[in-house]
C-alpha positions, 0 to 999 in steps of 0.5 A: 849119951844114955841109951834110952828113948828119953835120950832120943827124944831129947836129941830130936828136940835139940836138933829140931830148931826149925820147923818143919823138921823131918826125921827118918827112922829106918832099919831091918824088917821087924827090928822095932821101928814102929815101936820106936816111933810110937814112943818118940811121937808122944814124947815129942808132943809132951815136949811141946812139938806138934808131931805127925807120923808117915809110914813109907808103906803108904807108897808101896805099889798095890799088889796087883801092880807089883804082880803085873811087873813081876815084883810081888816077891820083891815087895819092900825092895826100892823098886816096889815103891811109888817114888814119885808119889813119895817125893811129892808128899815129902815136898809138901810136908817140907813146905809146911803143907798137908799131904794126902797119902795112900793107906796101907793095911798090914792086915791084908798086906796091900794098899786099900783101894780108893782110900787116903790119909791126910798127914797134917803139917807139923813141927816134926814129921816122923817118917818110918819104914825100911826105905826111910834112909833111901832116896827119895825119902833120904833127900828130904830128911833133917835127921836120919835115925837107923834102928839096928840089932844083930841080924840073927836076933832080928831074924828071930823077932821076924819069925816070932812075929810071923807066928804070932800074926798067923795065930791071931789070923785064925779067926780073921778071914781077911787077914793076909796070914789067915791061909797059914793059920790052918798049917802045922806050927812047924810049917808056919815057922818054915815059911817064916824062915824062908821068907826072911832068908829069901826076901828080907835078908837080901833086901837088908844086905843090899839096900837097908843096911847100906842106908845106915851110912846116912844115919846121924843116929844109930839106935842099937837094940839088945836081944830083949828089945831094949835100947842098948846103945845110942850112937851119934856123930862119928860113932853113928857113921862108923858103928862104934859107941861114943 
């Protein structure tokens, strides 16, 4: 199959013979899951499917709760999510009903207090996040997609994103990244690298990468962020292009 977002859109359309059809999109931190979903959603809409997007970040425990449980440095690991709330929301969406979910802000790096977002019923629900192919999300899926790239490449993307968000936060006091903005660039880079090495890499090795075994489709990205290969069926399970 051609390596392109159009091919992935066609594949989802072909597989989505019933509604609602739940598609999970997982992969390492900073691999480009959100970018893939942002391309998928309008493509599916153009193909005549109603689409809703649900981020698993909505089910992260609030930072205060994580801190109280000693889990703040484990944010993004399976135990840092409200699995019961995630399961309940997915059950409603699976039943063709709307679901109200918490709102997660990447600006403040936390759940927004007393805020919720309605995810409407739709023909296709795109569920995006690092735990999207892990239980309980994995149990609800009709199609599992894993976005992958060489680990050193993804590490570089993460560091570059951290540096960019820190620079942008210089004039944004509410941003999670604002405290880093006054630091020398090399120190910011060191913090980003340490964050990857001590948090993101262990989570990738222990939880995220193993979830690729559940994938029906693997989207393999090149160093320039393009889709290099699209693996399906046996190829997705074994990590070989067909």
